[in-house]
C-alpha positions as CSV (number, residue, x, y, z in Angstrom):
1,M,212.0,-91.6,-81.0
2,A,212.0,-93.7,-77.8
3,I,214.6,-93.5,-75.1
4,I,216.7,-96.1,-73.3
5,Y,217.8,-94.8,-69.9
6,L,221.0,-96.8,-69.4
7,V,221.8,-96.7,-65.6
8,R,225.0,-97.8,-63.9
9,H,224.2,-99.5,-60.6
10,G,224.5,-97.8,-57.3
11,Q,227.7,-98.0,-55.3
12,A,228.5,-101.7,-54.5
13,S,230.2,-102.9,-51.3
14,F,233.9,-102.6,-52.2
15,G,236.1,-104.4,-49.7
16,K,233.2,-106.4,-48.2
17,E,232.7,-110.1,-48.3
18,N,229.8,-109.7,-50.7
19,Y,230.8,-107.0,-53.2
20,D,227.7,-107.5,-55.2
21,Q,225.3,-105.9,-52.8
22,L,224.7,-102.2,-52.7
23,S,226.3,-100.1,-49.9
24,P,224.1,-97.8,-47.9
25,R,225.3,-95.0,-50.1
26,G,224.4,-97.1,-53.2
27,W,220.8,-97.4,-51.9
28,E,220.6,-93.7,-51.3
29,Q,222.0,-93.0,-54.8
30,G,219.3,-95.2,-56.3
31,R,216.5,-93.5,-54.4
32,I,217.6,-90.1,-55.5
33,L,217.7,-91.3,-59.1
34,G,214.2,-92.6,-58.7
35,R,213.0,-89.2,-57.6
36,W,214.8,-87.5,-60.4
37,L,213.2,-89.9,-63.0
38,T,209.7,-89.4,-61.7
39,D,208.7,-86.5,-64.0
40,K,211.0,-87.6,-66.9
41,V,209.9,-91.1,-67.9
42,T,207.1,-93.6,-67.6
43,P,208.9,-96.7,-68.6
44,G,207.2,-99.4,-70.6
45,A,209.8,-101.9,-69.4
46,I,212.8,-102.3,-67.1
47,F,215.7,-104.5,-67.9
48,G,218.8,-105.6,-65.9
49,G,221.4,-108.2,-65.6
50,N,221.1,-111.0,-63.0
51,L,223.5,-109.4,-60.5
52,Q,222.3,-108.5,-57.1
53,R,223.5,-104.9,-57.5
54,H,221.4,-104.5,-60.7
55,R,218.3,-105.8,-59.0
56,E,218.8,-103.7,-55.8
57,T,219.4,-100.6,-57.9
58,V,216.0,-101.1,-59.5
59,E,214.5,-101.6,-56.1
60,A,216.0,-98.4,-54.8
61,I,214.8,-96.5,-57.9
62,A,211.3,-97.8,-57.4
63,T,211.3,-96.6,-53.8
64,G,212.3,-93.0,-54.9
65,Y,210.0,-93.0,-57.9
66,G,206.9,-93.2,-55.8
67,A,204.7,-95.0,-58.3
68,N,204.5,-98.6,-59.6
69,L,207.2,-99.6,-62.0
70,P,207.3,-102.7,-64.3
71,D,209.0,-105.7,-62.9
72,M,212.6,-105.9,-64.0
73,Q,213.2,-108.4,-66.9
74,V,216.6,-110.2,-66.6
75,L,218.9,-110.3,-69.6
76,E,222.2,-111.9,-68.6
77,G,223.9,-110.2,-71.5
78,L,223.8,-107.0,-69.4
79,N,226.0,-108.5,-66.7
80,E,229.4,-107.0,-66.0
81,F,232.5,-108.9,-67.1
82,D,234.2,-111.1,-64.5
83,H,236.3,-108.4,-62.8
84,V,237.6,-110.9,-60.2
85,Q,239.1,-113.2,-62.8
86,V,240.5,-110.2,-64.8
87,V,242.3,-108.9,-61.7
88,E,243.5,-112.3,-60.6
89,R,245.0,-113.1,-64.0
90,F,247.0,-109.9,-63.7
91,R,247.9,-110.4,-60.0
92,P,247.6,-114.1,-59.2
93,E,248.5,-113.6,-55.6
94,W,245.3,-111.6,-55.1
95,A,243.3,-114.8,-55.4
96,D,244.0,-114.8,-51.6
97,K,241.8,-111.9,-50.5
98,Q,243.9,-111.4,-47.3
99,A,247.0,-111.0,-49.4
100,M,245.3,-108.5,-51.5
101,A,244.1,-106.6,-48.4
102,R,247.6,-106.6,-47.0
103,D,249.1,-105.3,-50.3
104,L,246.5,-102.6,-50.7
105,G,246.8,-101.6,-47.0
106,S,250.4,-100.7,-47.5
107,F,249.4,-97.8,-49.7
108,P,248.2,-94.4,-48.3
109,K,245.1,-94.6,-50.5
110,P,244.2,-98.3,-50.9
111,A,241.2,-97.6,-53.2
112,S,243.4,-95.6,-55.6
113,A,246.0,-98.3,-55.6
114,F,243.3,-100.9,-56.4
115,Q,242.0,-98.7,-59.2
116,Q,245.5,-98.4,-60.8
117,A,245.9,-102.2,-60.7
118,F,242.4,-102.7,-62.0
119,E,243.0,-100.5,-65.0
120,K,246.2,-102.4,-65.9
121,A,244.4,-105.7,-65.4
122,V,241.6,-104.6,-67.8
123,A,244.1,-103.3,-70.4
124,R,245.8,-106.8,-70.3
125,W,242.5,-108.5,-70.9
126,V,241.5,-106.2,-73.7
127,S,244.8,-106.5,-75.5
128,G,243.9,-110.0,-76.8
129,E,247.3,-111.3,-76.1
130,Y,246.2,-113.5,-73.3
131,D,242.7,-114.6,-74.5
132,H,243.5,-118.2,-73.6
133,E,243.6,-117.3,-69.9
134,Y,240.1,-115.9,-69.7
135,A,236.7,-117.6,-69.6
136,E,235.3,-114.6,-71.6
137,T,237.5,-112.6,-73.9
138,W,237.0,-108.9,-74.5
139,Q,235.6,-109.5,-77.9
140,G,233.2,-112.1,-76.5
141,F,232.1,-109.6,-73.9
142,Q,231.5,-107.0,-76.6
143,R,229.4,-109.4,-78.7
144,R,227.4,-110.4,-75.6
145,V,226.5,-106.9,-74.6
146,N,225.6,-105.7,-78.0
147,K,223.4,-108.7,-78.5
148,A,221.6,-107.9,-75.3
149,L,221.0,-104.3,-76.5
150,D,219.4,-105.7,-79.7
151,Q,217.3,-108.0,-77.6
152,L,216.0,-105.4,-75.2
153,I,215.2,-103.0,-78.0
154,E,213.1,-105.8,-79.7
155,M,211.4,-106.6,-76.4
156,A,210.7,-102.9,-75.6
157,D,208.7,-102.5,-78.8
158,G,209.1,-98.8,-79.1
159,A,208.6,-97.9,-75.5
160,D,210.9,-95.9,-73.2
161,V,212.8,-98.2,-70.9
162,I,215.2,-98.2,-67.9
163,V,218.2,-100.5,-68.0
164,S,220.1,-101.3,-64.8
165,T,223.6,-102.5,-65.7
166,S,227.3,-101.9,-65.0
167,G,230.1,-99.7,-66.2
168,G,231.5,-102.3,-68.6
169,P,228.4,-102.8,-70.7
170,I,227.7,-99.1,-70.8
171,A,231.2,-98.5,-72.1
172,V,230.8,-101.2,-74.7
173,V,227.4,-99.8,-75.9
174,T,228.9,-96.3,-76.1
175,Q,231.9,-97.7,-78.0
176,H,229.6,-99.4,-80.5
177,L,227.4,-96.3,-81.1
178,L,230.3,-93.9,-81.4
179,E,232.7,-96.3,-83.2
180,L,235.4,-95.7,-80.6
181,S,238.7,-97.6,-80.2
182,D,239.2,-100.0,-77.4
183,R,241.5,-97.5,-75.6
184,K,238.7,-94.8,-75.7
185,A,236.2,-97.3,-74.4
186,L,238.4,-98.1,-71.4
187,E,238.9,-94.4,-70.7
188,M,235.1,-93.9,-70.7
189,N,234.6,-96.9,-68.5
190,N,236.8,-95.4,-65.8
191,V,234.7,-92.2,-65.5
192,I,231.2,-93.7,-65.3
193,A,229.6,-92.8,-62.0
194,N,227.3,-94.9,-59.9
195,T,223.7,-94.3,-60.9
196,S,224.7,-92.1,-63.8
197,V,222.3,-92.1,-66.7
198,S,223.3,-92.4,-70.3
199,R,220.4,-91.9,-72.8
200,I,220.1,-93.7,-76.1
201,L,217.5,-92.7,-78.7
202,Y,216.1,-95.5,-80.9
203,S,213.6,-96.0,-83.6
204,G,213.7,-99.2,-85.5
205,P,217.3,-99.9,-86.5
206,R,218.3,-96.3,-85.7
207,R,220.2,-95.7,-82.5
208,S,222.2,-92.8,-81.2
209,L,223.8,-91.7,-78.0
210,A,222.1,-88.5,-76.7
211,V,223.6,-88.2,-73.2
212,F,226.6,-90.0,-71.5
213,N,227.2,-90.4,-67.8
214,N,224.8,-87.8,-66.4
215,Y,224.9,-87.7,-62.6
216,S,223.5,-84.2,-62.0
217,H,220.8,-85.7,-59.8
218,L,223.5,-86.6,-57.3
219,E,225.3,-83.3,-57.6
220,A,222.1,-81.4,-56.9
221,E,221.5,-83.4,-53.8
222,D,225.0,-83.6,-52.4
223,P,228.3,-83.7,-54.4
224,A,229.7,-86.1,-51.9
225,L,227.2,-88.7,-53.2
226,V,229.1,-89.0,-56.5
227,T,231.2,-92.2,-56.5
228,F,232.9,-94.2,-59.2
229,R,233.5,-97.5,-57.4
C-alpha cells in the first residue's frame, strides 16, 4: 500500500499583519520535518493548498530534506476554512483588528483567550443553525476536502505523497476515515500540532488512517518547538 503523509503547516504568524506567512519557528519546524522525512519517504508527488503557509512549509521541508523534491501541485480543496469569517460571525466587533487586540490584551493569556473564542466560533459554524451567514458551510467544507483527497489519490497514481495543508482539512479527512461525529472532529482539530504528520495508507479505493498527529520529530529536537497555533 502507498502512503499519504498529511502534514499540517508550520506555525503561522499569529497576531501579525500577514497571518498566512510562517513565523521563524514555523520555518524551523518545517526544516526539522524535512530532515526527519529524508530516510522515510521518496515522494512521487507533493500537494498543497494555495495558501502561503502551505507553500512555505513545503519550501522549508525541501531545505531540510537535502535532495530534490517534486514541485508542489496546488489543490484548492486542501485550503483551510475561512477562520476570519467564522470568528467574525461569532464576534462581529472583532472585524476591527484593533478592537480584537484590545479585548484579548485584557486577558492574562491572550492566546488562550483567543483559542477559547475560536473554539466557540467554530462550534457555532459547525452547528448548521447559522448556515446562511457563511460563504462556506461546514458541510460544504467537508465535501470540498474529501473531494480533494479523492483527486490527489487519483493524481498520485499509487505513489507515496506529501500533502501540506491545515488542521481543518486533516480533521475532516480523519473524521471521514474513522466515521467520527462532528464533535469528535472538532476535538481532534484542536490538538493537531504544527508540522505534525498523519499517515494514510491507500490502495485503489481502500484507505485507512495509520498514524494521527505525530510530532515526535519536534520533540526529539526540542519540546519547546511543539506549537498548536
